[in-house]
N, C-alpha and C positions, 0 to 999 in steps of 0.2 A: 638390392644388398648386396655387398659384395665380401667376403672374406680376404683379410689381408695375406695372400699367399705367398709373398714375395720376401717374408723371413722365414727361417729356421728356427726363432726362438720359441720355444716350447712354454715359455712362462707368460706369452702375452698373445692376445688376437683381438683383433679390432674388426667390427662391422660398422659397414658404412654405405650411404645409398650416393653415389657420386655421378649417376645417371643424369642428373639435373633434372629430374621428375620432380613433380612437386611433392613435398612429403611434409606436411602441415605437423606442426609442435603438437596439437591434440593427439592425434595418431598415432605418432614417435613417441610420446609418453606412455600411451597407453600400452604398446607393444613394450616400450621399457619395463613399465612397472610389472607386467605380466611375467616378462623374465627374472625379474627381481626378485618376485615371488617365489618362482619356481625353485630358485636359486636357495632363498629363506628356507623353505619347505625342507628341500635335500638338507639344509644345514641342520634343521631341528630335527629330522629324521635320524641322521647320523648322532646329536646329541642323545635321542632316544633309543637308538638300536645298537650303537657304536659301530655301524657299517659305513666307511668313508664313502661320501659321494662327492662328485665334482662342485655342488654347492656350497659345500662346506671349505673348500679348497681355494675359493676363488673370490678376487672381488669386482664388483662391475659399477663403472659409471656410465652416463649420459652425457653427452653434447649436441647442442643443435643451434644453428643460428641464429635462433629466436628465443632462445631460452631465457628464464623470467623466474627468480627463485619466489616464492610465496612471500607475502610481506613486502615486496618492492615495486618500483616501478621499472618501465622497459630500459630506461634512461640510466639507472644507477650502475656505476663501474661494477658492482659485485657480481652483475648477471656475467660480463666477460669472462668468470673464471670458468664458467661453464658453457662456455660459446666457441662453435667451429664454422669453419667454411660450409660442413657437411653434417647431416644429422648421422651420429657416428654412436656407438656402444663401444665401449671397452672393457675386454675380459683380461682380467690380470690373475696370475696365480699368487696367491695370500704367502707364498714362501718366497717369491720372488722378492715382494714388497719388503717383506721381514728381512731380507738377504741385505737390500739396501740401506734399510735402517739402520741395521748393524753394521754395515761397511760406513754410514756416516757417522755413527756414535763412534766406531773406534778410528775413524782419519782414514780407513784405506778406501775408500769409493775412489773410482776411476783407474785403481794400480790393476 
């Protein structure tokens, strides 16, 4: 696993296994699910306590070379949406997503 240290962007981080070692989909998905549960628990805690935690301010997504959505077969094109050359977990600030959506709505994206 490697943090993306090549960027100064505070809005996004990426964890990726680029070592070439085997990182099977089942193991990867289990790690992602545990991380997602931890973030959701923090978001729920903020809702109940009012104390802001990272889980309530982030969006995470998993990508894997062998990704297959439930109810689909490995060959279906929908699976390519979540496939990547390496097992990767993307962690993005929800505020960055909100800013991007606002820019697209108001036609200011890329300015």
